[in-house]
DSSP file (Angstrom, degrees, kcal/mol; ACC not computed):
  #  RESIDUE AA STRUCTURE BP1 BP2  ACC     N-H-->O    O-->H-N    N-H-->O    O-->H-N    TCO  KAPPA ALPHA  PHI   PSI    X-CA   Y-CA   Z-CA
    1    1 A M     >        0   0    0      0, 0.0     4,-2.0     0, 0.0     5,-0.1   0.000 360.0 360.0 360.0 -35.7  -14.0   89.5   23.8
    2    2 A H  H  >  +     0   0    0      1,-0.2     4,-2.4     2,-0.2     5,-0.2   0.835 360.0  55.0 -70.4 -31.3  -16.9   89.7   26.3
    3    3 A H  H  > S+     0   0    0      2,-0.2     4,-2.4     1,-0.2    -1,-0.2   0.874 107.4  50.5 -72.2 -30.8  -19.3   87.8   23.8
    4    4 A I  H  > S+     0   0    0      2,-0.2     4,-2.7     1,-0.2    -2,-0.2   0.903 110.8  49.6 -69.7 -40.3  -16.7   84.9   23.5
    5    5 A I  H  X S+     0   0    0     -4,-2.0     4,-2.7     2,-0.2     5,-0.3   0.965 112.1  48.0 -60.2 -49.4  -16.6   84.8   27.4
    6    6 A R  H  X S+     0   0    0     -4,-2.4     4,-2.4     1,-0.2    -2,-0.2   0.903 113.1  47.1 -64.0 -39.7  -20.4   84.7   27.6
    7    7 A K  H  X S+     0   0    0     -4,-2.4     4,-2.8     2,-0.2    -1,-0.2   0.914 113.2  49.5 -65.5 -39.3  -20.6   82.0   24.9
    8    8 A S  H  X S+     0   0    0     -4,-2.7     4,-2.2     2,-0.2    -2,-0.2   0.906 112.3  47.2 -60.6 -43.0  -17.9   79.9   26.7
    9    9 A L  H  X S+     0   0    0     -4,-2.7     4,-2.8     2,-0.2     5,-0.2   0.904 112.4  49.6 -68.1 -42.1  -19.6   80.2   30.0
   10   10 A L  H  X S+     0   0    0     -4,-2.4     4,-2.4    -5,-0.3    -2,-0.2   0.941 112.4  47.4 -63.3 -45.8  -23.0   79.3   28.5
   11   11 A L  H  X S+     0   0    0     -4,-2.8     4,-2.4     2,-0.2    -2,-0.2   0.902 112.4  50.0 -60.8 -41.2  -21.5   76.2   26.7
   12   12 A T  H  X S+     0   0    0     -4,-2.2     4,-2.7     2,-0.2     5,-0.2   0.914 111.8  46.9 -60.9 -49.1  -19.8   75.1   29.9
   13   13 A L  H  X S+     0   0    0     -4,-2.8     4,-2.3     2,-0.2    -1,-0.2   0.858 111.6  52.0 -61.2 -35.8  -22.9   75.5   32.0
   14   14 A L  H  X S+     0   0    0     -4,-2.4     4,-1.9    -5,-0.2    -2,-0.2   0.926 112.8  44.9 -64.5 -46.4  -24.9   73.6   29.3
   15   15 A L  H  X S+     0   0    0     -4,-2.4     4,-1.9     2,-0.2    -2,-0.2   0.893 113.2  49.4 -65.9 -39.1  -22.3   70.7   29.4
   16   16 A V  H  < S+     0   0    0     -4,-2.7    -1,-0.2     1,-0.2    -2,-0.2   0.907 109.9  52.3 -66.8 -39.7  -22.1   70.6   33.1
   17   17 A G  H  < S+     0   0    0     -4,-2.3    -1,-0.2     1,-0.2    -2,-0.2   0.848 111.0  47.4 -64.4 -32.1  -25.9   70.5   33.3
   18   18 A I  H  < S+     0   0    0     -4,-1.9    -1,-0.2     1,-0.2    -2,-0.2   0.854 112.6  51.9 -75.8 -32.7  -26.0   67.6   30.8
   19   19 A S     <  -     0   0    0     -4,-1.9    -1,-0.2    -5,-0.2     5,-0.1  -0.878  58.5-177.5-112.3 103.5  -23.3   65.6   32.7
   20   20 A P  S    S+     0   0    0      0, 0.0     2,-0.2     0, 0.0    -1,-0.1   0.664  72.1  66.0 -74.9 -14.1  -23.9   65.2   36.5
   21   21 A V  S    S-     0   0    0      2,-0.2    13,-0.1     1,-0.1    -2,-0.1  -0.596  98.8-107.1 -98.2 166.5  -20.6   63.4   36.8
   22   22 A S  S    S+     0   0    0     -2,-0.2    12,-1.2     1,-0.1     2,-0.7   0.805 100.9  71.3 -68.8 -24.6  -17.3   65.0   36.2
   23   23 A H  E     +A   33   0A   0     10,-0.2    -2,-0.2     1,-0.2    10,-0.2  -0.811  47.9 171.4 -95.8 114.2  -16.6   63.2   32.9
   24   24 A A  E    S+     0   0A   0      8,-1.6     2,-0.4    -2,-0.7    -1,-0.2   0.767  79.3  21.1 -79.8 -31.4  -18.7   64.5   30.0
   25   25 A L  E     +A   32   0A   0      7,-0.9     7,-2.1    -6,-0.0    -1,-0.3  -0.998  61.6 170.6-139.3 133.0  -16.7   62.6   27.5
   26   26 A D  E     +A   31   0A   0     -2,-0.4     2,-0.5     5,-0.2     5,-0.2  -0.786  14.2 159.8-146.1  97.8  -14.6   59.6   28.1
   27   27 A R  E >   -A   30   0A   0      3,-3.0     3,-3.4    -2,-0.3     2,-0.2  -0.962  61.9 -67.1-127.8 118.1  -13.4   57.9   25.0
   28   28 A D  T 3  S-     0   0    0     -2,-0.5    47,-0.0     1,-0.3     0, 0.0  -0.197 123.8  -2.8  47.1-101.9  -10.4   55.6   24.9
   29   29 A N  T 3  S+     0   0    0     -2,-0.2    46,-2.6    45,-0.1     2,-0.4   0.517 122.5  77.2 -99.0  -6.2   -7.4   58.0   25.7
   30   30 A L  E <   +AB  27  74A   0     -3,-3.4    -3,-3.0    44,-0.2     2,-0.3  -0.871  48.5 167.3-113.3 140.4   -9.4   61.2   25.8
   31   31 A S  E     -AB  26  73A   0     42,-2.1    42,-2.9    -2,-0.4     2,-0.4  -0.994  20.9-149.8-142.4 149.9  -11.6   62.7   28.5
   32   32 A I  E     -AB  25  72A   0     -7,-2.1    -8,-1.6    -2,-0.3    -7,-0.9  -0.982  18.3-167.2-119.3 129.9  -13.1   66.1   29.2
   33   33 A D  E     -AB  23  71A   0     38,-2.6    38,-2.4    -2,-0.4     2,-0.4  -0.894   8.3-158.3-117.1 150.6  -13.7   67.2   32.8
   34   34 A F  E     + B   0  70A   0    -12,-1.2     2,-0.3    -2,-0.3    36,-0.2  -0.979  25.6 148.3-123.1 137.7  -15.7   70.0   34.3
   35   35 A R  E     - B   0  69A   0     34,-1.8    34,-2.6    -2,-0.4     2,-0.4  -0.975  45.5-106.2-159.4 165.8  -15.1   71.4   37.7
   36   36 A V  E     + B   0  68A   0     -2,-0.3     2,-0.3    32,-0.2    32,-0.2  -0.875  42.5 177.4 -96.5 131.6  -15.3   74.6   39.9
   37   37 A I  E     - B   0  67A   0     30,-2.7    30,-2.4    -2,-0.4     2,-0.5  -0.890  26.0-130.6-132.9 166.4  -12.0   76.1   40.7
   38   38 A N  E     - B   0  66A   0     -2,-0.3     2,-0.7    28,-0.2    28,-0.3  -0.978  13.6-149.0-117.5 125.5  -10.6   79.1   42.5
   39   39 A I  E     + B   0  65A   0     26,-3.4    26,-2.1    -2,-0.5    -2,-0.0  -0.862  19.7 177.3 -95.3 114.0   -8.0   81.3   40.9
   40   40 A S        -     0   0    0     -2,-0.7    24,-0.1    24,-0.2    23,-0.1  -0.862  20.5-144.8-118.0  90.9   -5.8   82.8   43.6
   41   41 A P        -     0   0    0      0, 0.0     2,-1.3     0, 0.0    21,-0.2  -0.265  11.8-132.1 -62.9 142.9   -3.0   84.8   42.1
   42   42 A N        -     0   0    0     19,-0.1     2,-0.3     2,-0.0    19,-0.0  -0.771  40.0-161.7 -90.8  92.6    0.4   84.9   43.7
   43   43 A D        +     0   0    0     -2,-1.3     2,-0.3    19,-0.2    -3,-0.0  -0.540  21.6 161.8 -86.2 140.0    0.6   88.7   43.5
   44   44 A S        +     0   0    0     -2,-0.3     2,-0.3    17,-0.0    17,-0.1  -0.978   6.2 168.1-152.6 144.6    3.8   90.6   43.8
   45   45 A S        -     0   0    0     -2,-0.3     3,-0.1    15,-0.1    -2,-0.0  -0.994  31.5-120.4-151.6 155.8    4.7   94.2   42.9
   46   46 A G        -     0   0    0     -2,-0.3    14,-0.2     1,-0.2     3,-0.1  -0.242  65.5 -57.5 -78.5-176.5    7.2   96.8   43.2
   47   47 A P        -     0   0    0      0, 0.0     2,-0.3     0, 0.0    -1,-0.2  -0.338  60.4-106.4 -64.5 147.8    6.3  100.1   44.8
   48   48 A I        -     0   0    0      7,-0.4     7,-2.7    49,-0.2     2,-0.6  -0.576  29.9-136.6 -75.0 135.9    3.5  102.0   43.2
   49   49 A V  E     +F   54   0B   0     -2,-0.3     2,-0.4     5,-0.2     5,-0.3  -0.850  29.1 171.5 -98.3 122.0    4.6  105.0   41.3
   50   50 A A  E >   +F   53   0B   0      3,-2.4     3,-1.5    -2,-0.6   109,-0.1  -0.996  67.8   0.9-129.0 130.6    2.5  108.1   41.8
   51   51 A G  T 3  S-     0   0    0    107,-0.6    -1,-0.1    -2,-0.4     3,-0.1   0.775 131.0 -58.9  64.0  26.4    3.4  111.6   40.6
   52   52 A G  T 3  S+     0   0    0      1,-0.2     2,-0.4    -3,-0.0    -1,-0.3   0.427 119.9  96.4  85.1  -1.7    6.6  110.2   39.0
   53   53 A S  E <  S-F   50   0B   0     -3,-1.5    -3,-2.4    -5,-0.0     2,-0.2  -0.965  76.8-116.5-127.6 143.6    8.0  108.9   42.3
   54   54 A A  E     -F   49   0B   0     -2,-0.4     2,-0.8    -5,-0.3    -5,-0.2  -0.541  28.0-131.8 -74.0 136.3    7.8  105.4   43.8
   55   55 A V    >   -     0   0    0     -7,-2.7     3,-1.8    -2,-0.2    -7,-0.4  -0.840  26.0-124.6 -94.6 110.7    5.9  105.4   47.1
   56   56 A S  T 3  S+     0   0    0     -2,-0.8     3,-0.1     1,-0.3    -1,-0.0  -0.256  90.7  14.0 -58.0 133.5    8.0  103.5   49.6
   57   57 A G  T 3  S+     0   0    0      1,-0.3    -1,-0.3    42,-0.0     2,-0.1   0.405  99.0 124.2  81.2  -2.8    6.2  100.5   51.3
   58   58 A S    <   +     0   0    0     -3,-1.8     2,-0.3   -10,-0.1    -1,-0.3  -0.418  25.1 139.7 -84.7 163.9    3.3  100.5   48.7
   59   59 A G  E     -G   97   0C   0     38,-1.8    38,-2.4   -12,-0.2     2,-0.3  -0.966  39.5-100.9 179.7-173.7    2.3   97.6   46.6
   60   60 A V  E     -G   96   0C   0     -2,-0.3     2,-0.3    36,-0.2    36,-0.2  -0.845  15.3-156.8-127.0 160.4   -0.8   95.8   45.2
   61   61 A E  E     -G   95   0C   0     34,-1.9    34,-3.1    -2,-0.3     2,-0.4  -0.970  13.3-143.1-133.6 148.9   -2.9   92.8   46.0
   62   62 A V  E     -G   94   0C   0     -2,-0.3    32,-0.2    32,-0.2   -19,-0.2  -0.963  18.1-126.2-116.8 132.6   -5.1   90.8   43.6
   63   63 A D        -     0   0    0     30,-2.1     2,-0.2    -2,-0.4   -24,-0.0  -0.281  22.2-116.6 -77.0 160.2   -8.3   89.3   44.6
   64   64 A S        -     0   0    0    -24,-0.1     2,-0.3    28,-0.1   -24,-0.2  -0.534  27.2-163.8 -89.2 153.0   -9.3   85.6   44.1
   65   65 A Q  E     -B   39   0A   0    -26,-2.1   -26,-3.4    -2,-0.2     2,-0.4  -0.996  13.5-138.0-139.5 147.7  -12.2   84.5   41.8
   66   66 A T  E     +B   38   0A   0     -2,-0.3     2,-0.2   -28,-0.3   -28,-0.2  -0.896  35.9 156.0-105.8 138.8  -14.1   81.2   41.5
   67   67 A T  E     -B   37   0A   0    -30,-2.4   -30,-2.7    -2,-0.4     2,-0.3  -0.872  42.8 -85.9-149.6 174.5  -14.9   80.0   38.0
   68   68 A L  E     -B   36   0A   0     -2,-0.2    20,-2.1   -32,-0.2     2,-0.4  -0.684  38.4-155.6 -87.9 149.3  -15.7   77.0   35.9
   69   69 A D  E     -BC  35  87A   0    -34,-2.6   -34,-1.8    -2,-0.3     2,-0.5  -0.981  10.8-165.5-127.8 136.1  -13.0   74.9   34.5
   70   70 A V  E     -BC  34  86A   0     16,-1.1    16,-3.2    -2,-0.4     2,-0.4  -0.988  14.3-172.0-116.6 125.5  -12.9   72.6   31.5
   71   71 A S  E     -BC  33  85A   0    -38,-2.4   -38,-2.6    -2,-0.5     2,-0.5  -0.953  14.9-150.4-124.9 144.6   -9.9   70.3   31.2
   72   72 A F  E     -BC  32  84A   0     12,-2.4    12,-2.6    -2,-0.4     2,-0.4  -0.956  16.4-164.7-113.3 120.5   -8.9   68.1   28.4
   73   73 A N  E     -BC  31  83A   0    -42,-2.9   -42,-2.1    -2,-0.5     2,-0.4  -0.906   7.8-175.2-108.8 130.0   -7.1   64.9   29.4
   74   74 A Y  E     -BC  30  82A   0      8,-3.2     8,-3.1    -2,-0.4     2,-0.6  -0.989  17.6-144.3-128.3 124.5   -5.1   62.6   27.0
   75   75 A N  E     - C   0  81A   0    -46,-2.6     6,-0.3    -2,-0.4    -2,-0.0  -0.768  16.0-178.6 -88.5 117.3   -3.6   59.4   28.2
   76   76 A L  S    S-     0   0    0      4,-2.0     5,-0.2    -2,-0.6    -1,-0.2   0.859  78.8  -4.2 -80.5 -39.3   -0.2   58.8   26.5
   77   77 A T  S    S-     0   0    0      3,-2.0    -1,-0.2    -3,-0.1    -3,-0.0  -0.817  90.7 -88.7-134.6 178.3    0.2   55.5   28.4
   78   78 A P  S    S+     0   0    0      0, 0.0     3,-0.0     0, 0.0    49,-0.0   0.817 129.8  29.6 -59.0 -27.6   -1.9   53.8   31.1
   79   79 A N  S    S+     0   0    0      1,-0.1    46,-3.9    45,-0.1     2,-0.4   0.685 111.8  67.5-101.8 -23.5    0.2   55.8   33.7
   80   80 A I  E     + D   0 124A   0     44,-0.2    -4,-2.0    42,-0.0    -3,-2.0  -0.885  59.2 168.2-112.8 125.7    1.2   59.0   31.9
   81   81 A A  E     -CD  75 123A   0     42,-1.7    42,-3.3    -2,-0.4     2,-0.4  -0.957  27.0-141.6-136.4 152.1   -1.3   61.7   30.9
   82   82 A L  E     -CD  74 122A   0     -8,-3.1    -8,-3.2    -2,-0.3     2,-0.4  -0.923  19.3-169.6-107.3 140.5   -1.4   65.3   29.6
   83   83 A E  E     -CD  73 121A   0     38,-2.0    38,-3.1    -2,-0.4     2,-0.6  -0.997   7.5-163.4-133.8 129.9   -4.1   67.6   30.9
   84   84 A L  E     -CD  72 120A   0    -12,-2.6   -12,-2.4    -2,-0.4     2,-0.5  -0.952  11.0-151.5-110.6 119.4   -4.8   71.0   29.5
   85   85 A L  E     -CD  71 119A   0     34,-3.0    34,-1.5    -2,-0.6     2,-0.5  -0.811  11.9-175.3 -87.4 126.2   -6.9   73.3   31.8
   86   86 A A  E     -C   70   0A   0    -16,-3.2   -16,-1.1    -2,-0.5     2,-0.0  -0.806  14.5-166.8-124.5  87.5   -9.0   75.8   29.9
   87   87 A D  E     -C   69   0A   0     -2,-0.5   -18,-0.2   -18,-0.2     3,-0.0  -0.335  29.2-105.1 -73.3 155.7  -10.6   78.0   32.5
   88   88 A I        -     0   0    0    -20,-2.1    -1,-0.1     1,-0.1   -83,-0.1  -0.683  51.5-101.6 -72.4 127.2  -13.4   80.4   31.9
   89   89 A P        -     0   0    0      0, 0.0     2,-0.3     0, 0.0    27,-0.2  -0.229  43.7-159.4 -54.2 140.0  -11.8   83.9   31.9
   90   90 A T  E     - H   0 115C   0     25,-2.2    25,-2.6   -23,-0.1     2,-0.5  -0.761  15.1-126.0-118.7 166.1  -12.3   85.8   35.1
   91   91 A T  E     - H   0 114C   0     -2,-0.3     2,-0.3    23,-0.2    23,-0.2  -0.942  28.1-170.1-110.9 133.5  -12.2   89.5   36.1
   92   92 A H  E     - H   0 113C   0     21,-3.2    21,-2.4    -2,-0.5     2,-0.4  -0.919  15.9-136.8-124.7 151.8  -10.0   90.5   39.0
   93   93 A N  E     - H   0 112C   0     -2,-0.3   -30,-2.1    19,-0.2     2,-0.5  -0.897  12.1-150.3-104.0 132.2   -9.6   93.7   41.0
   94   94 A V  E     -GH  62 111C   0     17,-3.2    16,-3.5    -2,-0.4    17,-1.6  -0.919  18.0-163.9-101.8 122.6   -6.1   95.0   41.9
   95   95 A S  E     -GH  61 109C   0    -34,-3.1   -34,-1.9    -2,-0.5     2,-0.3  -0.764  11.5-125.9-111.4 156.9   -6.0   97.0   45.1
   96   96 A A  E     -GH  60 108C   0     12,-2.7    11,-2.8    -2,-0.3    12,-0.8  -0.709  21.2-175.0 -99.4 147.5   -3.4   99.3   46.6
   97   97 A N  E     +G   59   0C   0    -38,-2.4   -38,-1.8    -2,-0.3   -49,-0.2  -0.976  62.8  31.8-133.6 149.6   -1.7   99.3   50.0
   98   98 A G  S    S+     0   0    0     -2,-0.3     3,-0.3   -40,-0.2   -40,-0.1   0.699  76.3 115.4  84.1  16.8    0.6  101.6   51.6
   99   99 A L    > > +     0   0    0      5,-0.5     5,-2.0     1,-0.2     3,-1.5   0.001  27.7 122.5-112.1  27.7   -0.7  104.8   50.1
  100  100 A G  G > 5S+     0   0    0      1,-0.3     3,-2.0     3,-0.2    -1,-0.2   0.850  70.5  62.6 -54.5 -38.0   -1.9  106.5   53.3
  101  101 A A  G 3 5S+     0   0    0      1,-0.3    -1,-0.3    -3,-0.3    -2,-0.1   0.762 105.0  47.1 -64.2 -23.1    0.3  109.5   52.7
  102  102 A L  G < 5S-     0   0    0     -3,-1.5    -1,-0.3     2,-0.2    -2,-0.2   0.219 120.9-108.9-100.1  11.1   -1.7  110.1   49.4
  103  103 A S  T < 5S+     0   0    0     -3,-2.0    -3,-0.2     1,-0.2    -2,-0.1   0.769  76.6 136.5  67.9  29.1   -5.0  109.7   51.3
  104  104 A V      < -     0   0    0     -5,-2.0    -5,-0.5    53,-0.1    -1,-0.2  -0.925  51.6-135.0-107.4 109.9   -5.7  106.3   49.6
  105  105 A P    >   -     0   0    0      0, 0.0     3,-1.3     0, 0.0    -9,-0.2  -0.297  33.3 -92.7 -60.5 144.8   -7.0  103.8   52.2
  106  106 A N  T 3  S+     0   0    0      1,-0.2    -9,-0.2   -11,-0.1   -11,-0.0  -0.312 112.5  33.3 -52.0 139.0   -5.5  100.3   52.0
  107  107 A G  T 3  S+     0   0    0    -11,-2.8     2,-0.4     1,-0.3    -1,-0.2   0.530  77.6 151.5  85.8   7.6   -7.6   97.9   49.8
  108  108 A T  E <   -H   96   0C   0     -3,-1.3   -12,-2.7   -12,-0.8    -1,-0.3  -0.592  49.3-121.3 -75.6 131.0   -8.7  100.6   47.4
  109  109 A D  E     +H   95   0C   0     -2,-0.4    45,-0.3   -14,-0.2    44,-0.3  -0.492  41.0 164.0 -65.3 127.9   -9.3   99.1   43.9
  110  110 A I  E     +     0   0C   0    -16,-3.5    41,-1.7     1,-0.3     2,-0.3   0.573  59.8  31.1-122.4 -15.7   -7.1  100.7   41.4
  111  111 A I  E     -HI  94 150C   0    -17,-1.6   -17,-3.2    39,-0.3     2,-0.4  -0.999  53.8-162.2-143.0 141.1   -7.3   98.3   38.4
  112  112 A E  E     +HI  93 149C   0     37,-2.4    37,-2.0    -2,-0.3     2,-0.3  -0.989  24.0 168.8-118.9 136.8   -9.7   95.9   36.9
  113  113 A T  E     -H   92   0C   0    -21,-2.4   -21,-3.2    -2,-0.4     2,-0.3  -0.989  34.2-123.4-146.3 147.2   -8.5   93.2   34.6
  114  114 A G  E     -HI  91 146C   0     32,-3.1    32,-1.7    -2,-0.3     2,-0.4  -0.665  29.7-159.8 -85.5 153.3   -9.5   90.1   32.8
  115  115 A V  E     -HI  90 145C   0    -25,-2.6   -25,-2.2    -2,-0.3    30,-0.2  -1.000  15.2-176.7-139.7 132.3   -7.3   87.0   33.5
  116  116 A L  E     - I   0 144C   0     28,-2.5    28,-2.7    -2,-0.4   -28,-0.1  -0.977   6.9-177.2-127.5 114.1   -7.0   83.9   31.4
  117  117 A P        -     0   0    0      0, 0.0    26,-0.2     0, 0.0   -30,-0.1  -0.488   3.0-175.8-117.4  66.6   -4.6   81.3   33.0
  118  118 A P        -     0   0    0      0, 0.0    24,-2.2     0, 0.0     2,-0.4  -0.301   8.7-168.3 -61.5 144.6   -4.3   78.2   30.7
  119  119 A T  E     -DE  85 141A   0    -34,-1.5   -34,-3.0    22,-0.2     2,-0.5  -0.994  14.7-156.8-138.5 137.1   -2.2   75.4   32.2
  120  120 A L  E     -DE  84 140A   0     20,-2.4    20,-2.4    -2,-0.4     2,-0.3  -0.966  18.6-170.8-115.7 125.3   -0.7   72.2   30.8
  121  121 A F  E     -DE  83 139A   0    -38,-3.1   -38,-2.0    -2,-0.5     2,-0.5  -0.848  20.8-149.6-112.3 150.7    0.1   69.3   33.2
  122  122 A V  E     -DE  82 138A   0     16,-2.6    16,-1.9    -2,-0.3     2,-0.3  -0.986  28.3-162.5-110.2 128.1    1.9   66.1   32.9
  123  123 A Q  E     -DE  81 137A   0    -42,-3.3   -42,-1.7    -2,-0.5     2,-0.5  -0.854  21.5-151.8-114.5 148.9    0.4   63.5   35.2
  124  124 A Y  E     -DE  80 136A   0     12,-3.2    12,-1.9    -2,-0.3     2,-0.6  -0.979  20.1-154.3-107.4 114.0    1.6   60.2   36.7
  125  125 A Q  E     - E   0 135A   0    -46,-3.9    10,-0.2    -2,-0.5     8,-0.0  -0.811   6.6-166.3 -93.6 120.4   -1.5   58.1   37.4
  126  126 A F  S    S+     0   0    0      8,-2.3    -1,-0.2    -2,-0.6     9,-0.1   0.893  83.2  24.1 -74.6 -42.1   -0.8   55.5   40.1
  127  127 A L    >   +     0   0    0      7,-0.7     3,-1.8     1,-0.1    -1,-0.2  -0.617  67.6 166.7-125.2  70.5   -3.9   53.3   39.7
  128  128 A P  T 3  S+     0   0    0      0, 0.0    -1,-0.1     0, 0.0    -2,-0.1   0.710  80.4  42.8 -66.8 -19.0   -5.1   53.7   36.1
  129  129 A E  T 3  S+     0   0    0      3,-0.1     4,-0.1     0, 0.0     2,-0.0   0.403  95.8 100.5-101.1   1.3   -7.4   50.7   36.2
  130  130 A G  S <  S-     0   0    0     -3,-1.8    -3,-0.0     2,-0.2     3,-0.0  -0.270  84.0-114.5 -87.4 174.5   -8.9   51.3   39.7
  131  131 A K  S    S+     0   0    0      1,-0.1     2,-0.4    -2,-0.0    -1,-0.1   0.861 109.4  52.0 -72.8 -39.0  -12.3   52.9   40.5
  132  132 A I  S    S-     0   0    0      2,-0.0    -2,-0.2     1,-0.0    -1,-0.1  -0.869  76.1-155.7-103.3 135.1  -10.3   55.9   42.0
  133  133 A H        -     0   0    0     -2,-0.4     2,-0.2    -4,-0.1    -2,-0.0  -0.686  13.7-177.3-112.9  74.2   -7.6   57.5   39.9
  134  134 A P        +     0   0    0      0, 0.0    -8,-2.3     0, 0.0    -7,-0.7  -0.502  14.0 171.3 -73.5 146.2   -5.0   59.2   42.2
  135  135 A Y  E     -E  125   0A   0    -10,-0.2     2,-0.4    -2,-0.2   -10,-0.2  -0.982  29.5-143.7-148.3 156.1   -2.3   61.1   40.4
  136  136 A A  E     +E  124   0A   0    -12,-1.9   -12,-3.2    -2,-0.3     2,-0.3  -0.939  29.3 176.0-116.3 147.5    0.7   63.4   40.8
  137  137 A G  E     -E  123   0A   0     -2,-0.4     2,-0.3   -14,-0.3   -14,-0.2  -0.972  26.1-153.5-148.0 163.4    1.4   66.1   38.3
  138  138 A V  E     -E  122   0A   0    -16,-1.9   -16,-2.6    -2,-0.3     2,-0.3  -0.986  26.7-174.8-136.3 146.8    3.6   69.1   37.4
  139  139 A G  E     -E  121   0A   0     -2,-0.3     2,-0.4   -18,-0.2   -18,-0.3  -0.865  26.6-132.6-141.7 168.4    2.5   71.8   35.1
  140  140 A L  E     -E  120   0A   0    -20,-2.4   -20,-2.4    -2,-0.3     2,-0.4  -0.995  25.8-165.0-125.1 128.9    3.3   75.0   33.2
  141  141 A N  E     -E  119   0A   0     28,-0.7     2,-0.5    -2,-0.4   -22,-0.2  -0.924  11.1-164.7-117.0 139.4    1.0   78.0   33.5
  142  142 A F        -     0   0    0    -24,-2.2     2,-0.6    -2,-0.4    27,-0.2  -0.994  12.0-157.8-116.7 125.1    0.8   81.1   31.3
  143  143 A T  B     -J  168   0D   0     25,-3.3    25,-1.9    -2,-0.5     2,-0.5  -0.922   8.2-165.7-107.8 121.3   -1.3   83.9   32.8
  144  144 A W  E     -I  116   0C   0    -28,-2.7   -28,-2.5    -2,-0.6     2,-0.4  -0.945   4.3-156.4-113.9 126.1   -2.6   86.4   30.3
  145  145 A F  E     +I  115   0C   0     -2,-0.5     2,-0.3   -30,-0.2   -30,-0.2  -0.848  20.6 168.1 -96.6 133.3   -4.0   89.8   31.3
  146  146 A Y  E     +I  114   0C   0    -32,-1.7   -32,-3.1    -2,-0.4    -2,-0.0  -0.946  50.9  25.3-141.6 161.8   -6.5   91.6   29.1
  147  147 A D  E    S-     0   0C   0     -2,-0.3     2,-0.1   -34,-0.2    -1,-0.1   0.864  73.6-176.7  53.8  40.8   -8.9   94.6   29.1
  148  148 A E  E     +     0   0C   0    -35,-0.2     2,-0.3    -3,-0.1   -35,-0.2  -0.448   4.0 175.4 -68.0 142.5   -6.9   96.3   31.9
  149  149 A S  E     -I  112   0C   0    -37,-2.0   -37,-2.4    -2,-0.1     2,-0.3  -0.995  29.4-122.2-147.8 148.3   -8.5   99.5   33.1
  150  150 A L  E     -I  111   0C   0     -2,-0.3   -39,-0.3   -39,-0.2     2,-0.1  -0.662  30.4-128.5 -83.4 143.9   -7.8  102.0   35.8
  151  151 A T     >  -     0   0    0    -41,-1.7     4,-2.2    -2,-0.3     5,-0.2  -0.397  26.8-102.5 -82.4 166.2  -10.5  102.7   38.3
  152  152 A G  H  > S+     0   0    0      1,-0.2     4,-2.8     2,-0.2     5,-0.2   0.879 122.7  55.6 -58.6 -37.6  -11.8  106.2   39.2
  153  153 A A  H  >>S+     0   0    0    -44,-0.3     4,-1.3     1,-0.2     5,-1.0   0.918 107.1  49.7 -61.1 -41.7   -9.8  106.1   42.4
  154  154 A A  H  >5S+     0   0    0    -45,-0.3     6,-2.4     1,-0.2     4,-0.5   0.920 114.6  44.1 -66.0 -39.5   -6.6  105.4   40.5
  155  155 A R  H  <5S+     0   0    0     -4,-2.2     4,-0.3     4,-0.2    -2,-0.2   0.918 123.9  34.3 -71.9 -37.6   -7.3  108.3   38.1
  156  156 A T  H  <5S+     0   0    0     -4,-2.8     3,-0.4    -5,-0.2    -3,-0.2   0.991 126.4  30.9 -79.3 -70.4   -8.4  110.8   40.9
  157  157 A A  H  <5S+     0   0    0     -4,-1.3    -3,-0.2     1,-0.2    -2,-0.1   0.816 131.8  32.9 -62.2 -38.1   -6.3  110.0   43.9
  158  158 A L  S  <<S-     0   0    0     -5,-1.0  -107,-0.6    -4,-0.5    -1,-0.2   0.532  94.6-133.3 -94.5  -8.6   -3.2  108.8   42.2
  159  159 A A        +     0   0    0     -3,-0.4    -4,-0.2    -4,-0.3     2,-0.2   0.844  47.5 169.4  53.4  35.8   -3.5  111.0   39.1
  160  160 A A        +     0   0    0     -6,-2.4    -1,-0.2    -7,-0.2     3,-0.1  -0.497  26.1 168.6 -84.0 149.8   -2.7  107.9   37.2
  161  161 A H        +     0   0    0      1,-0.3     2,-0.3    -2,-0.2    -1,-0.1   0.350  64.7  33.1-138.2  -5.0   -3.2  107.8   33.5
  162  162 A S        -     0   0    0    -13,-0.0     2,-0.3     2,-0.0    -1,-0.3  -0.965  57.8-165.4-146.9 162.2   -1.4  104.5   32.5
  163  163 A L        -     0   0    0     -2,-0.3     2,-0.4    -3,-0.1   -15,-0.1  -0.969   6.7-153.0-148.0 165.4   -0.9  101.0   33.9
  164  164 A S        +     0   0    0     -2,-0.3     2,-0.4     2,-0.0    -2,-0.0  -0.978  13.3 172.3-143.3 123.6    1.3   98.0   33.2
  165  165 A L        -     0   0    0     -2,-0.4     2,-0.5   -20,-0.1   -20,-0.1  -0.999  23.0-143.3-127.0 134.9    0.5   94.4   34.0
  166  166 A D        -     0   0    0     -2,-0.4     2,-0.0   -22,-0.1    -2,-0.0  -0.822  10.0-131.0-101.8 134.0    2.9   91.7   32.7
  167  167 A N        -     0   0    0     -2,-0.5     2,-0.3   -22,-0.1   -23,-0.2  -0.357  35.9-162.8 -64.3 158.6    1.7   88.3   31.5
  168  168 A S  B      J  143   0D   0    -25,-1.9   -25,-3.3     1,-0.1    -1,-0.0  -0.987 360.0 360.0-149.4 155.9    3.7   85.6   33.1
  169  169 A F              0   0    0     -2,-0.3   -28,-0.7   -27,-0.2    -1,-0.1   0.355 360.0 360.0-102.4 360.0    4.7   81.9   32.9
């Protein structure tokens, strides 16, 4: 999986380097855009289970990451378009909070995971023939977690031996 990520990143950097403007390809109804984005997960969790019991008031937070984005836009009509965001996969750290009773300081990284969040948007373009293209859109995102691993702190302080991250729409 890591070799695919490296090749994707290299290809994206090459294409961004070739195209100083956001559109690397703009043919009739299809365009490809490159941009820098920030992935800020909306994290939520139940209490952390340690030693077989839920620790009241505990939970996790997921850090944000900045990455390159490639999006494919297809105009169905002059005003309606589909956009598929194909972000470069990122690695996120999941940290624990509320485990002071177990001598685990708030913010201790307990999980490292890869994240891939492809998103499909439907856009309404207000001025399709203008020099500026304002639009409004609504989208559906699927977030896929892969290569999850527990950190040394999770294995030692929490005596953890397994983890569970749920993919989500």
